[in-house]
C-alpha positions as CSV (number, residue, x, y, z in Angstrom):
1,M,36.0,93.1,104.6
2,L,37.5,89.7,105.1
3,A,34.1,88.0,105.4
4,A,32.9,89.8,102.2
5,T,36.0,88.7,100.3
6,Y,35.5,85.2,101.6
7,V,31.9,85.2,100.4
8,L,32.8,86.6,96.9
9,A,35.5,83.9,96.5
10,G,33.0,81.3,97.7
11,R,30.4,82.3,95.1
12,L,33.1,81.9,92.4
13,G,34.0,78.5,93.9
14,F,30.5,77.2,93.7
15,T,30.6,77.6,89.9
16,A,33.1,74.8,89.8
17,S,31.0,72.3,91.7
18,A,31.2,68.9,90.0
19,V,30.4,66.2,92.6
20,Q,28.0,68.0,95.0
21,P,26.7,71.6,94.8
22,V,28.7,72.7,97.8
23,V,31.8,70.7,96.9
24,S,33.9,72.7,94.5
25,S,36.7,71.5,92.2
26,A,38.7,74.5,93.3
27,W,37.7,76.3,96.5
28,P,39.3,79.8,96.4
29,P,38.1,80.8,100.0
30,S,40.6,78.3,101.5
31,G,43.5,80.2,99.9
32,V,41.9,83.6,100.9
33,A,41.5,82.4,104.6
34,L,45.1,81.1,104.8
35,A,46.7,84.2,103.3
36,A,44.6,86.5,105.4
37,L,45.5,84.8,108.7
38,L,49.2,84.7,107.7
39,L,49.2,88.3,106.8
40,M,47.0,89.8,109.5
41,G,47.2,87.3,112.3
42,T,45.0,84.5,113.7
43,R,42.9,87.1,115.7
44,F,40.9,87.7,112.4
45,W,39.5,84.2,112.5
46,P,35.9,85.5,113.1
47,G,36.0,87.0,109.7
48,I,36.7,83.6,108.2
49,A,33.9,82.0,110.2
50,L,31.4,84.7,109.3
51,G,32.2,84.5,105.6
52,A,32.1,80.7,105.6
53,F,28.7,80.7,107.3
54,I,27.3,83.3,104.9
55,V,28.5,81.5,101.8
56,N,27.2,78.2,102.9
57,I,23.8,79.3,104.1
58,T,23.3,81.3,100.9
59,G,24.2,78.1,99.0
60,G,21.2,76.2,100.3
61,I,22.7,74.7,103.4
62,P,20.6,74.6,106.5
63,P,21.8,77.1,109.3
64,L,23.0,74.3,111.6
65,A,24.9,72.6,108.8
66,A,26.3,75.9,107.5
67,T,27.6,76.6,111.0
68,G,29.3,73.2,111.2
69,I,30.9,73.7,107.7
70,A,32.0,77.2,108.7
71,V,33.7,75.7,111.8
72,G,35.6,73.3,109.6
73,N,36.7,76.0,107.2
74,T,37.9,78.2,110.0
75,L,39.8,75.4,111.8
76,E,41.4,74.4,108.5
77,A,42.9,77.9,108.1
78,L,44.0,78.0,111.8
79,V,45.6,74.6,111.7
80,A,47.5,75.5,108.5
81,V,48.8,78.7,110.0
82,W,49.8,77.0,113.1
83,L,51.7,74.2,111.2
84,L,53.4,76.7,108.9
85,T,54.6,79.1,111.6
86,S,55.4,76.6,114.4
87,F,57.1,73.9,112.5
88,A,58.3,75.3,109.1
89,G,59.5,78.8,109.9
90,F,57.4,79.9,107.0
91,R,58.2,83.1,105.1
92,L,55.5,84.8,103.2
93,P,57.1,85.8,99.9
94,L,57.7,82.1,98.9
95,E,61.2,82.9,97.8
96,R,62.6,79.7,99.3
97,L,62.0,76.1,98.3
98,R,61.3,75.1,101.8
99,D,58.5,77.6,102.0
100,V,56.9,76.2,98.8
101,F,57.2,72.7,100.1
102,A,55.8,73.7,103.4
103,L,52.8,75.4,101.7
104,V,52.1,72.2,99.7
105,V,52.7,69.7,102.5
106,L,51.4,71.5,105.6
107,G,49.1,74.1,104.0
108,A,47.5,72.2,101.1
109,I,47.8,68.6,102.3
110,A,48.0,68.4,106.1
111,S,45.4,71.0,107.1
112,T,42.7,70.4,104.4
113,P,41.5,67.0,105.8
114,V,40.2,69.0,108.8
115,S,37.7,70.9,106.6
116,A,36.9,67.9,104.4
117,T,36.2,65.6,107.3
118,I,34.0,68.1,109.2
119,G,32.2,69.1,106.0
120,V,31.4,65.5,104.9
121,T,30.3,64.7,108.4
122,V,27.9,67.6,108.4
123,L,26.6,66.6,105.0
124,I,25.9,63.1,106.2
125,L,24.1,64.3,109.3
126,S,22.1,66.9,107.3
127,G,21.3,64.4,104.5
128,G,23.1,66.4,101.8
129,A,25.3,63.5,100.8
130,A,22.5,61.1,99.8
131,G,23.3,58.9,96.8
132,I,27.0,60.0,96.5
133,P,29.9,57.8,97.7
134,L,31.4,59.4,100.8
135,R,34.9,58.7,99.6
136,T,34.2,60.7,96.5
137,I,32.7,63.6,98.4
138,W,35.6,63.7,100.9
139,L,38.3,63.5,98.2
140,A,36.6,66.2,96.1
141,W,36.4,68.4,99.2
142,F,40.0,67.8,100.1
143,L,41.2,68.4,96.5
144,G,39.1,71.5,96.1
145,D,40.5,73.1,99.3
146,A,44.0,72.1,98.4
147,I,43.8,73.5,94.9
148,G,42.3,76.7,96.4
149,I,45.3,77.0,98.7
150,L,47.8,76.3,95.9
151,L,46.3,78.9,93.6
152,V,45.0,81.7,95.7
153,A,47.3,81.8,98.8
154,P,50.5,82.2,96.7
155,L,48.9,84.9,94.5
156,I,47.9,87.0,97.5
157,L,51.1,86.4,99.5
158,T,53.5,87.2,96.7
159,W,51.7,90.4,95.6
160,V,51.3,91.7,99.1
161,T,54.7,90.8,100.7
162,S,57.2,90.8,97.9
163,A,59.3,93.8,97.1
164,R,57.6,96.7,95.4
165,L,57.1,96.0,91.8
166,R,59.4,98.2,89.6
167,L,59.1,97.4,86.0
168,S,61.0,99.0,83.2
169,A,59.4,99.7,79.9
170,R,60.9,96.6,78.5
171,D,59.6,94.5,81.5
172,T,56.1,96.0,81.1
173,I,56.0,95.0,77.5
174,E,57.3,91.6,78.3
175,A,54.7,91.1,81.1
176,S,51.9,92.2,78.9
177,A,53.0,89.9,76.1
178,L,53.2,87.1,78.6
179,V,49.6,87.5,79.8
180,V,48.4,87.6,76.2
181,V,50.3,84.5,75.3
182,L,49.0,82.7,78.5
183,V,45.4,83.6,77.7
184,A,45.5,82.9,74.0
185,F,47.6,79.8,74.3
186,T,45.4,78.3,77.0
187,A,42.2,79.1,75.1
188,A,43.7,77.5,72.0
189,L,44.9,74.4,73.8
190,F,41.5,73.8,75.5
191,Q,39.5,74.2,72.3
192,T,41.5,71.7,70.3
193,R,40.5,68.1,69.8
194,F,43.8,66.8,71.1
195,S,45.0,66.8,74.7
196,Y,48.0,69.1,74.5
197,V,47.2,71.3,77.5
198,Y,50.5,70.5,79.3
199,V,52.3,72.4,76.5
200,I,51.4,75.5,78.4
201,F,54.0,74.7,81.1
202,P,56.9,76.4,79.2
203,V,55.0,79.6,79.2
204,T,54.4,79.5,83.0
205,I,58.1,78.6,83.4
206,W,58.9,81.7,81.4
207,A,56.8,83.7,83.9
208,A,58.6,82.1,86.9
209,L,62.1,82.7,85.4
210,R,61.5,86.3,84.5
211,F,59.2,87.5,87.3
212,G,59.9,85.2,90.2
213,P,57.3,83.8,92.7
214,R,54.9,86.6,91.9
215,G,55.0,85.8,88.2
216,A,54.7,82.1,88.8
217,A,51.7,82.5,91.1
218,T,50.0,84.9,88.6
219,A,50.6,82.7,85.6
220,S,49.4,79.6,87.4
221,F,46.2,81.4,88.6
222,I,45.4,82.7,85.1
223,V,45.9,79.3,83.4
224,S,44.1,77.4,86.2
225,A,41.1,79.8,86.1
226,L,40.8,79.4,82.4
227,A,41.1,75.6,82.7
228,I,38.4,75.4,85.4
229,G,36.2,77.7,83.3
230,Y,36.5,75.6,80.2
231,T,36.1,72.3,82.1
232,V,33.0,73.5,83.9
233,S,31.6,74.5,80.5
234,G,32.3,71.1,79.1
235,V,35.2,72.1,76.9
236,G,38.7,70.7,76.8
237,P,40.4,67.5,77.6
238,F,39.1,67.4,81.2
239,A,35.4,67.3,80.1
240,T,35.4,64.0,78.2
241,S,34.7,61.6,81.0
242,T,32.6,61.4,84.1
243,A,32.4,64.3,86.5
244,V,34.6,62.6,89.1
245,N,37.3,61.7,86.5
246,N,37.1,65.1,85.0
247,L,37.6,66.6,88.5
248,F,40.7,64.5,89.3
249,Q,42.3,65.2,85.9
250,L,41.7,68.9,86.3
251,D,43.0,69.0,89.9
252,T,46.1,67.0,88.8
253,F,46.8,69.5,86.0
254,I,46.4,72.5,88.3
255,A,48.5,71.0,91.1
256,L,51.3,70.1,88.7
257,L,51.2,73.5,87.1
258,A,51.3,75.4,90.4
259,L,53.9,73.2,92.0
260,T,56.2,73.3,89.0
261,S,56.1,77.1,88.5
262,L,56.3,77.9,92.3
263,T,59.1,75.5,92.8
264,L,61.1,76.7,89.9
265,A,60.5,80.4,90.9
266,A,61.6,79.7,94.5
267,A,64.7,77.9,93.3
268,I,65.6,80.8,91.0
269,A,64.9,83.3,93.9
270,E,67.1,81.4,96.3
271,R,69.9,81.3,93.7
272,R,69.5,85.0,93.1
273,A,69.5,85.6,96.9
274,V,72.6,83.5,97.3
275,E,74.3,85.3,94.4
276,S,73.3,88.7,95.8
277,A,74.6,87.7,99.2
278,L,77.8,86.5,97.6
279,R,78.2,89.7,95.7
280,R,77.6,91.7,98.9
281,S,80.1,89.5,100.7
282,R,82.6,90.0,98.0
283,Q,82.0,93.7,97.9
284,Q,82.3,93.9,101.7
285,H,85.5,91.9,101.5
286,Q,86.8,94.2,98.8
287,D,85.9,97.2,100.8
288,V,87.6,95.8,103.9
289,V,90.7,95.0,101.9
290,H,90.6,98.3,100.0
291,H,90.1,100.6,103.0
292,A,92.2,98.6,105.5
293,S,94.9,100.6,107.2
294,V,97.3,97.7,107.0
295,G,98.7,96.0,103.9
296,V,96.9,93.0,102.5
297,L,99.0,90.6,100.3
298,R,98.4,87.4,98.4
299,T,101.0,85.6,96.3
300,D,101.3,82.3,94.6
301,T,103.9,79.7,95.5
302,D,106.5,81.3,93.2
303,G,106.2,84.7,94.8
304,K,104.1,86.4,92.1
305,I,101.7,89.0,93.7
306,L,98.1,88.1,93.1
307,L,96.4,90.6,95.3
308,A,97.4,93.9,97.0
309,N,95.5,96.8,98.6
310,P,96.1,100.5,98.6
311,A,97.7,100.4,102.0
312,L,100.3,97.9,100.8
313,A,101.0,100.1,97.8
314,R,101.5,103.1,100.1
315,I,103.9,101.1,102.3
316,L,105.9,100.0,99.3
317,G,105.8,103.5,97.6
318,Y,103.6,102.6,94.6
319,D,100.8,104.8,93.2
320,G,98.2,102.0,93.4
321,P,97.8,98.3,94.1
322,E,97.5,97.6,90.3
323,Q,101.2,98.4,90.0
324,L,102.0,95.6,92.4
325,I,100.0,92.8,90.7
326,G,102.3,90.4,88.9
327,R,105.5,91.6,90.5
328,D,108.0,89.2,91.9
329,M,108.3,89.3,95.7
330,A,112.0,88.2,95.8
331,G,113.2,90.7,93.2
332,D,110.9,93.6,93.6
333,V,110.0,93.6,97.3
334,Y,112.6,91.8,99.5
335,W,115.7,93.8,100.4
336,D,117.6,90.6,100.2
337,P,116.1,88.5,97.4
338,T,117.5,85.3,98.9
339,Q,115.6,85.9,102.1
340,R,112.2,84.9,100.7
341,S,113.0,81.2,100.5
342,A,113.9,81.2,104.2
343,I,110.6,83.0,105.0
344,V,108.5,80.6,102.9
345,A,110.2,77.7,104.6
346,R,108.9,79.0,107.9
347,F,105.3,79.1,106.6
348,E,105.3,75.6,105.0
349,P,105.1,73.4,108.1
350,V,101.8,75.0,109.4
351,S,98.9,76.9,108.0
352,E,98.5,79.1,111.1
353,V,99.2,82.8,111.0
354,T,102.9,83.4,111.8
355,P,104.2,86.9,112.5
356,L,107.7,87.7,111.1
357,E,109.7,90.9,110.9
358,V,111.2,91.3,107.5
359,Q,113.2,93.9,105.7
360,W,111.7,95.0,102.4
361,K,112.4,97.8,100.0
362,R,110.3,100.6,98.6
363,R,109.8,101.3,94.9
364,D,112.7,103.9,95.1
365,G,115.0,101.3,96.7
366,S,115.0,102.6,100.2
367,P,114.8,100.0,103.0
368,I,111.7,99.5,105.2
369,W,110.9,97.1,108.0
370,V,107.5,95.3,108.0
371,D,105.7,92.8,110.3
372,V,104.2,90.1,108.1
373,H,101.3,88.1,109.7
374,G,101.0,85.4,107.0
375,R,99.9,81.9,106.5
376,L,100.0,79.1,104.0
377,V,96.6,78.3,102.4
378,S,96.5,74.7,101.2
379,D,94.1,73.0,98.8
380,S,93.5,69.3,99.6
381,A,93.0,68.6,95.9
382,D,96.1,70.0,94.3
383,G,98.3,71.0,97.2
384,T,99.5,74.5,98.1
385,A,97.3,77.2,96.6
386,Y,98.8,80.5,97.8
387,F,100.3,82.6,100.6
388,E,98.4,85.4,102.2
389,G,99.1,87.9,105.0
390,F,98.7,91.3,106.6
391,I,101.6,93.7,106.4
392,F,102.3,96.2,109.1
393,D,104.8,99.0,108.5
394,L,107.4,98.9,111.2
395,T,109.8,101.5,109.7
396,G,108.6,104.3,112.0
397,R,108.9,102.0,115.1
398,K,112.3,100.8,114.0
399,N,113.5,104.4,113.5
400,L,112.2,105.3,116.9
401,E,114.0,102.3,118.4
402,L,117.2,103.3,116.7
403,Q,116.8,106.9,117.9
404,F,116.1,105.7,121.4
405,R,119.2,103.5,121.4
406,Q,121.1,106.5,119.9
407,A,119.8,108.7,122.7
408,Q,120.8,106.1,125.3
409,K,124.2,105.9,123.8
410,M,124.5,109.7,123.7
411,E,123.4,109.9,127.4
412,A,125.9,107.2,128.4
413,V,128.7,108.9,126.5
414,G,127.7,112.2,128.0
415,R,127.8,110.8,131.5
416,L,131.2,109.3,130.8
417,A,132.5,112.5,129.2
418,G,131.2,114.6,132.1
419,G,132.9,112.2,134.6
420,V,136.1,112.3,132.7
421,A,136.0,116.1,132.4
422,H,135.4,116.4,136.2
423,D,138.5,114.3,137.0
424,F,140.6,116.1,134.4
425,N,139.5,119.5,135.7
426,N,140.8,118.6,139.1
427,L,144.1,117.4,137.6
428,L,144.4,120.4,135.4
429,T,143.7,122.7,138.3
430,V,146.7,121.2,140.1
431,I,148.9,121.2,137.0
432,S,147.9,124.8,136.1
433,S,148.4,126.1,139.7
434,C,151.8,124.3,140.2
435,T,152.9,125.6,136.8
436,E,152.1,129.1,137.8
437,F,153.9,128.7,141.2
438,V,157.1,127.6,139.4
439,L,156.8,130.3,136.7
440,S,156.5,133.0,139.4
441,D,160.0,132.1,140.6
442,P,162.3,134.9,139.3
443,T,165.4,132.6,139.5
444,L,163.9,130.0,137.1
445,P,166.2,129.4,134.1
446,D,164.9,130.5,130.8
447,E,165.0,127.0,129.2
448,H,162.8,125.7,132.1
449,R,160.6,128.7,131.8
450,N,160.0,127.9,128.1
451,D,159.3,124.3,128.9
452,L,156.7,125.3,131.5
453,G,155.2,127.7,129.0
454,E,154.5,124.8,126.7
455,V,153.0,122.9,129.7
456,K,150.8,126.0,130.3
457,K,149.7,126.1,126.7
458,A,148.8,122.4,126.8
459,T,146.9,122.9,130.0
460,D,144.9,125.6,128.4
461,R,144.1,123.4,125.4
462,A,143.1,120.6,127.7
463,T,140.9,123.0,129.6
464,S,139.1,124.0,126.4
465,L,138.5,120.3,125.6
466,T,137.1,119.5,129.0
467,R,134.7,122.4,128.8
468,Q,133.4,121.0,125.5
469,L,133.0,117.6,127.1
470,L,131.0,119.2,129.9
471,A,128.8,121.1,127.4
472,F,128.1,117.9,125.5
473,G,127.3,116.0,128.6
474,R,125.1,119.0,129.7
475,T,126.9,119.0,133.0
476,Q,128.4,122.5,132.9
477,V,127.1,125.2,135.1
478,L,125.0,127.8,133.3
479,R,124.8,131.5,134.1
480,P,121.5,132.3,132.4
481,S,120.3,135.8,131.7
482,T,117.6,137.3,129.5
483,I,119.1,138.1,126.2
484,D,118.2,139.4,122.7
485,L,119.7,137.1,120.0
486,N,119.8,140.0,117.6
487,D,122.2,141.8,119.9
488,R,124.3,138.7,120.3
489,L,124.6,138.3,116.6
490,A,125.6,142.0,116.2
491,E,128.4,141.5,118.8
492,L,129.6,138.3,117.2
493,L,129.7,139.6,113.6
494,P,133.1,141.4,113.9
495,M,134.8,138.3,115.3
496,L,133.4,136.1,112.5
497,K,134.6,138.5,109.9
498,R,138.1,138.4,111.3
499,L,138.0,134.6,111.6
500,F,136.7,133.8,108.1
501,E,138.2,134.2,104.7
502,T,137.0,137.0,102.5
503,A,135.5,134.4,100.1
504,I,132.8,133.7,102.6
505,D,130.0,136.2,102.7
506,I,128.4,136.5,106.2
507,R,124.9,137.8,106.3
508,I,122.7,138.5,109.3
509,E,118.9,138.7,108.8
510,T,117.2,139.7,112.1
511,A,113.5,139.9,112.7
512,P,112.1,143.0,114.3
513,D,110.4,142.8,117.7
514,L,112.2,139.6,118.4
515,W,111.2,137.8,121.6
516,A,113.7,137.5,124.4
517,V,115.1,134.2,125.6
518,R,116.6,132.9,128.8
519,A,120.1,131.4,128.3
520,D,123.7,131.7,129.1
521,P,125.1,134.4,126.7
522,G,128.6,132.9,126.7
523,Q,127.3,129.4,125.9
524,I,125.0,130.7,123.1
525,E,128.0,132.5,121.6
526,Q,129.8,129.2,121.8
527,V,127.0,127.5,119.9
528,L,127.0,130.1,117.2
529,L,130.8,130.0,116.9
530,N,130.9,126.2,116.6
531,L,128.2,126.2,113.9
532,A,130.0,129.0,112.0
533,I,133.3,127.1,112.1
534,N,131.5,123.9,110.9
535,A,129.9,125.9,108.0
536,R,133.3,127.4,107.1
537,D,134.8,124.0,106.8
538,A,131.9,122.9,104.6
539,M,132.6,125.8,102.1
540,P,136.3,125.4,101.2
541,D,135.8,127.3,98.0
542,G,133.8,130.1,99.6
543,G,130.0,130.7,99.8
544,T,127.4,132.4,101.9
545,L,126.8,132.0,105.7
546,T,123.5,133.4,106.9
547,F,122.3,133.9,110.4
548,A,118.6,134.6,110.6
549,T,116.2,135.1,113.5
550,E,112.4,134.9,113.7
551,N,109.6,134.4,116.2
552,A,108.1,130.9,115.9
553,V,105.0,129.3,117.4
554,V,105.2,125.5,117.7
555,T,101.8,123.8,117.6
556,P,101.1,120.2,118.7
557,E,102.5,118.0,116.0
558,R,102.1,114.3,115.1
559,P,105.4,112.5,115.3
560,T,106.8,110.9,112.1
561,S,109.1,108.0,111.6
562,N,112.1,110.1,110.7
563,Q,111.6,112.7,113.4
564,E,114.2,112.7,116.2
565,Y,111.8,114.2,118.8
566,T,108.5,116.0,119.1
567,M,108.9,119.6,120.2
568,K,106.8,120.9,123.1
569,P,104.2,123.3,121.9
570,G,104.8,127.0,122.7
571,D,106.5,130.2,121.7
572,Y,110.1,130.0,120.6
573,V,112.8,132.2,119.1
574,L,114.1,130.5,116.0
575,L,117.7,131.0,115.0
576,R,118.7,129.7,111.5
577,V,122.3,129.1,110.6
578,R,122.4,128.4,106.9
579,D,125.4,127.7,104.6
580,T,125.9,127.0,100.9
581,G,128.4,124.2,101.4
582,V,128.7,120.6,100.4
583,G,125.8,119.4,102.6
584,M,125.5,116.0,104.2
585,N,124.0,112.6,103.3
586,E,121.6,110.8,105.6
587,D,124.2,108.6,107.2
588,I,126.3,111.6,108.3
589,Q,123.1,113.5,109.4
590,R,122.4,110.6,111.9
591,K,125.9,111.0,113.4
592,I,126.7,114.7,113.4
593,F,125.7,115.3,117.0
594,E,127.6,112.3,118.3
595,P,130.8,113.1,120.3
596,F,134.1,112.6,118.5
597,F,132.4,112.1,115.1
598,T,134.0,114.1,112.4
599,T,134.4,114.1,108.7
600,K,137.6,116.1,108.9
601,E,141.1,114.6,108.5
602,I,142.9,113.2,111.4
603,G,144.3,115.9,113.6
604,K,142.0,118.6,112.2
605,G,139.0,118.1,114.3
606,T,138.0,116.8,117.7
607,G,134.4,115.9,116.7
608,L,133.0,117.9,119.7
609,G,131.9,121.1,118.0
610,L,128.3,120.0,117.0
611,A,128.1,117.7,120.1
612,T,128.9,120.8,122.3
613,A,126.2,122.9,120.5
614,Y,123.7,120.1,120.9
615,G,124.4,119.8,124.6
616,I,124.2,123.6,125.3
617,V,120.9,124.0,123.4
618,K,119.3,121.0,125.1
619,Q,120.5,122.2,128.5
620,S,119.0,125.6,127.8
621,G,115.6,124.0,127.2
622,G,115.7,124.3,123.4
623,Y,115.9,122.1,120.4
624,I,118.3,121.8,117.5
625,K,117.5,120.3,114.1
626,V,119.3,120.1,110.7
627,H,118.0,120.2,107.2
628,T,120.6,119.2,104.6
629,A,121.3,117.2,101.5
630,P,124.4,116.5,99.5
631,G,125.3,119.5,97.4
632,K,122.6,121.7,98.8
633,G,124.2,123.1,101.9
634,A,123.0,122.8,105.4
635,E,120.7,124.7,107.7
636,F,120.7,124.3,111.4
637,L,117.5,125.4,113.2
638,I,117.9,126.3,116.9
639,Y,114.6,126.8,118.9
640,L,115.0,128.6,122.3
641,P,112.0,129.0,124.6
642,R,110.6,132.5,124.8
643,T,110.6,134.5,128.0
644,E,108.3,137.3,128.9
645,A,111.1,139.2,130.8
646,A,112.9,142.2,129.3
647,P,116.5,141.6,128.1
648,D,119.1,142.3,130.8
649,K,121.1,145.5,130.2
650,I,124.9,145.1,130.1
651,V,126.3,147.0,133.1
652,P,130.0,148.0,132.9
653,R,132.0,146.4,135.6
654,E,133.1,148.8,138.4
655,H,136.8,149.6,138.8
656,Q,138.8,147.1,140.7
657,I,139.3,147.7,144.4
658,D,143.0,148.2,145.2
659,S,142.7,147.8,148.9
660,P,145.1,145.2,150.5
661,A,143.9,141.6,150.6
662,T,142.7,140.8,154.0
663,G,140.2,138.4,155.5
664,T,139.7,134.8,156.4
665,V,138.6,132.3,153.8
666,L,137.2,128.8,154.4
667,V,138.3,126.5,151.5
668,V,136.3,123.3,151.2
669,E,137.5,120.8,148.5
670,D,137.6,117.0,148.6
671,E,140.5,116.8,146.2
672,A,143.7,117.3,148.2
673,G,145.7,118.6,145.3
674,V,143.2,121.3,144.4
675,R,142.7,122.1,148.1
676,H,146.4,122.6,148.7
677,A,146.8,124.7,145.5
678,L,144.0,127.0,146.6
679,Q,145.5,127.3,150.1
680,R,148.9,128.2,148.7
681,I,147.4,130.8,146.2
682,L,145.3,132.5,148.8
683,T,148.0,132.5,151.5
684,G,150.4,134.0,149.0
685,G,147.7,136.6,148.2
686,G,147.6,137.7,151.9
687,Y,144.5,135.9,153.1
688,T,144.1,133.7,156.2
689,V,143.0,130.3,155.0
690,V,141.1,127.5,156.8
691,T,140.7,124.2,154.8
692,A,138.3,121.3,155.1
693,A,138.1,118.1,153.0
694,N,134.3,117.8,153.0
695,G,131.1,119.6,153.9
696,A,130.5,118.0,157.3
697,E,134.0,118.9,158.5
698,A,133.7,122.5,157.1
699,L,130.4,123.0,158.9
700,E,132.0,122.1,162.2
701,L,134.9,124.6,161.5
702,F,132.4,127.3,160.5
703,V,130.3,126.9,163.7
704,A,133.4,127.3,165.8
705,R,134.8,130.3,163.9
706,K,131.7,131.8,162.1
707,Q,132.5,135.4,163.3
708,D,136.1,135.2,161.8
709,I,135.3,133.7,158.4
710,D,134.5,136.2,155.7
711,L,134.3,134.1,152.6
712,L,133.4,130.4,151.9
713,I,134.9,128.8,148.8
714,T,133.4,125.4,148.2
715,D,133.3,122.7,145.6
716,L,129.8,121.6,144.5
717,V,130.0,117.8,144.8
718,M,131.7,116.4,147.9
719,P,131.2,113.4,150.2
720,A,129.1,113.8,153.4
721,M,127.6,117.2,152.4
722,G,127.4,119.0,149.0
723,G,128.6,122.6,148.5
724,R,125.2,124.1,148.0
725,E,123.8,122.5,151.2
726,L,126.9,123.6,153.1
727,A,126.5,127.2,151.9
728,R,122.8,127.2,152.8
729,Q,123.5,126.1,156.4
730,C,126.5,128.5,156.8
731,C,124.5,131.5,155.5
732,S,121.7,130.7,157.9
733,L,124.3,131.0,160.7
734,R,125.8,134.2,159.3
735,D,123.7,136.0,156.7
736,T,126.6,138.3,155.6
737,L,128.8,135.4,154.6
738,K,130.0,135.6,151.0
739,V,130.1,132.3,148.9
740,I,132.1,131.4,145.8
741,Y,131.4,128.0,144.2
742,L,134.0,126.0,142.4
743,S,132.2,124.7,139.3
744,G,132.7,121.5,137.5
745,Y,130.8,118.3,136.7
746,T,127.9,117.6,139.0
747,R,125.7,114.6,139.5
748,D,123.7,116.3,142.2
749,S,120.0,115.7,141.6
750,L,119.3,119.2,143.1
751,L,121.4,120.7,140.3
752,S,119.8,118.7,137.5
753,Q,119.4,121.9,135.5
754,Q,123.0,123.0,136.3
755,T,121.8,126.6,136.8
756,F,122.5,129.2,139.5
757,E,120.4,132.0,140.9
758,E,121.1,135.5,139.6
759,G,124.2,137.0,141.3
760,T,125.8,133.7,142.3
761,E,129.5,133.7,142.2
762,F,131.4,130.7,140.9
763,I,134.8,129.9,139.4
764,E,135.2,127.1,136.8
765,K,137.9,124.6,137.1
766,P,140.7,124.7,136.2
767,F,141.3,128.3,137.2
768,T,144.3,130.6,137.2
769,R,145.9,132.4,140.2
770,D,145.1,135.8,138.9
771,A,141.5,134.9,138.1
772,I,140.7,133.6,141.5
773,L,142.5,136.4,143.4
774,E,140.7,139.0,141.3
775,R,137.3,137.3,142.0
776,I,137.9,137.1,145.7
777,A,139.1,140.7,145.9
778,R,136.0,141.8,144.0
779,V,133.6,139.8,146.2
780,L,135.2,140.9,149.5
781,G,135.7,144.5,148.2
782,A,132.0,144.7,147.3
783,E,131.1,143.6,150.8
784,R,133.3,146.3,152.4
785,A,132.0,148.9,150.0
786,T,128.5,148.0,151.0
787,A,129.4,148.1,154.7
């Protein structure tokens, strides 16, 4: 097919022979050969050689000479392809100026001398150049091949490799009109008596501008074909002189026509490609800015916002970036308007990106923290152009940092409170015990008895305060059991009704089939009582207090900036305590669980009620949250983990054993005052008492007298050996030994949960004489009853 196409193009080329029968003014096969090898590859060179041989031998050239000329035609195409692909980086659609220039210089000028030189040499050797100047033949051959490459190769390459032609109806009409104008105008120009053929150039330029390289190549081919046809027929301005002059004038016209239209089309195509790339780049930039998860900002030197993206609008609380354009940074964005000048001053010395943490404000006026990665963009011509930067919202991180510092402060205060409570418990134990010793004297005067009564009352109030401190610090000992919160609310209701005024309506909304929880019943009742008292104080004019229970399933949640903590997923029992009181603002909400924080008047509140509730709930493995707003009441939500066990049944306590107090008790307490008080109480109660100041000393005494000692009373935290370890070793030596722990603040890592096994006996400090004697009698009495 390639050889046949080459032959057909050659027969057309022979019609334009002017100098010698086989030397054409425009040789189309040269353009066919170059385009074919560029499109299909140099491996198709045999098709070129075969076609060249056939077209020459059928033109009257002897076989040997036809073979030589065919070799020259083939080498010309191969050299042109090699030059274009190896040195010019040639692209086939001719949409770059460098490709057009490469086709002209390397394809039409640098490679055609190969064919012209070989062809002229063959003609000389075969006698075909007789009577014709060799320079004329060589130049005519060279120009004919060059014109063929300039006309035919672009036509084939642009139609085969360019994008698929998609013409609208308007484009089709315009293209048809263009072809008609080209043909008619060219025919008219070549048939006039005056040489105005160059007037056709604006029409070919029109084709190049509207239809690109493809239109330029087509228009040049049409005009050139008509020009060659008229000139060969002896018509037109290029048929008025000798054959050689006519040839040169015609080739000059065709070369200028093709070069002008192709160059202009390539320049337009390059510009359109650049514009398209620029549009894509701008669109990509807009997409990046629009879809970025961080804020993008650009302002002028006066602080007027020139550019913003949706992320920045979300950060600042606006509906869209268009609402930010034109706003003033100092007045509308900065929390402190005077701060912007200081920020700008930090950017001015350098143009590098500088990260800064700045406090801004949202549209509603609420403060936010942002991390600004900005820079100063300078223009060497007129100085500073604008500021630009990326904005990262730090509000969530700042809130978490604040909450973390708050948690650290609460933990430190809790440790301090627990330590203070521990020391006070020991002191209060001694005070309470000694007060009872004195009050038990029948000869004590009444006025002294009244004074000691006041001391006793103060001691009891101090005891209540230390227990709240222990609860807040989560260092009190819990006695957990499986409970039903519905039952606890029912038991608590009568007490609340007696405690509150009639103006407060107490409602209980319990969920059926409520799950059980594992907690200390007394501590949970303390939480409910504290929340109820807090609600009562928030409703001075009356209102409604609602207790509601429900089963809740907590799923994995994504933490937010205003969230105190993330709850562990699982099943919970949710207890809601809701009032219709005055509510709280955000500042109070952040402080309500802090110890000693209160909104009450001086002397009317300790600030430990909610702190105690917080500590008990957290120690029980639960969570406590609050939802409130000024004037809308408050709702406390308490989440306690579900347990699969059935609620414990309340078993009535058996009657007290009235047998005389007998037995030997080992008292282990590192505080001398508490130890002596216990020894005095137990000795007065009829027991034999052995004392020790620490666990190691107590273990030695027990080993020596283990068969005599019936009961071990030990503090939990002591030097040398703790109470739990002492009890474990003593019980291993005598499994019937009874143990009572003295509870208080503990820092023992083994008691990090502050819980005891079911059935463990313990007495909280400070204790009373009657309470400890009753507990000892019950423990030892139960042992005797079992025996």
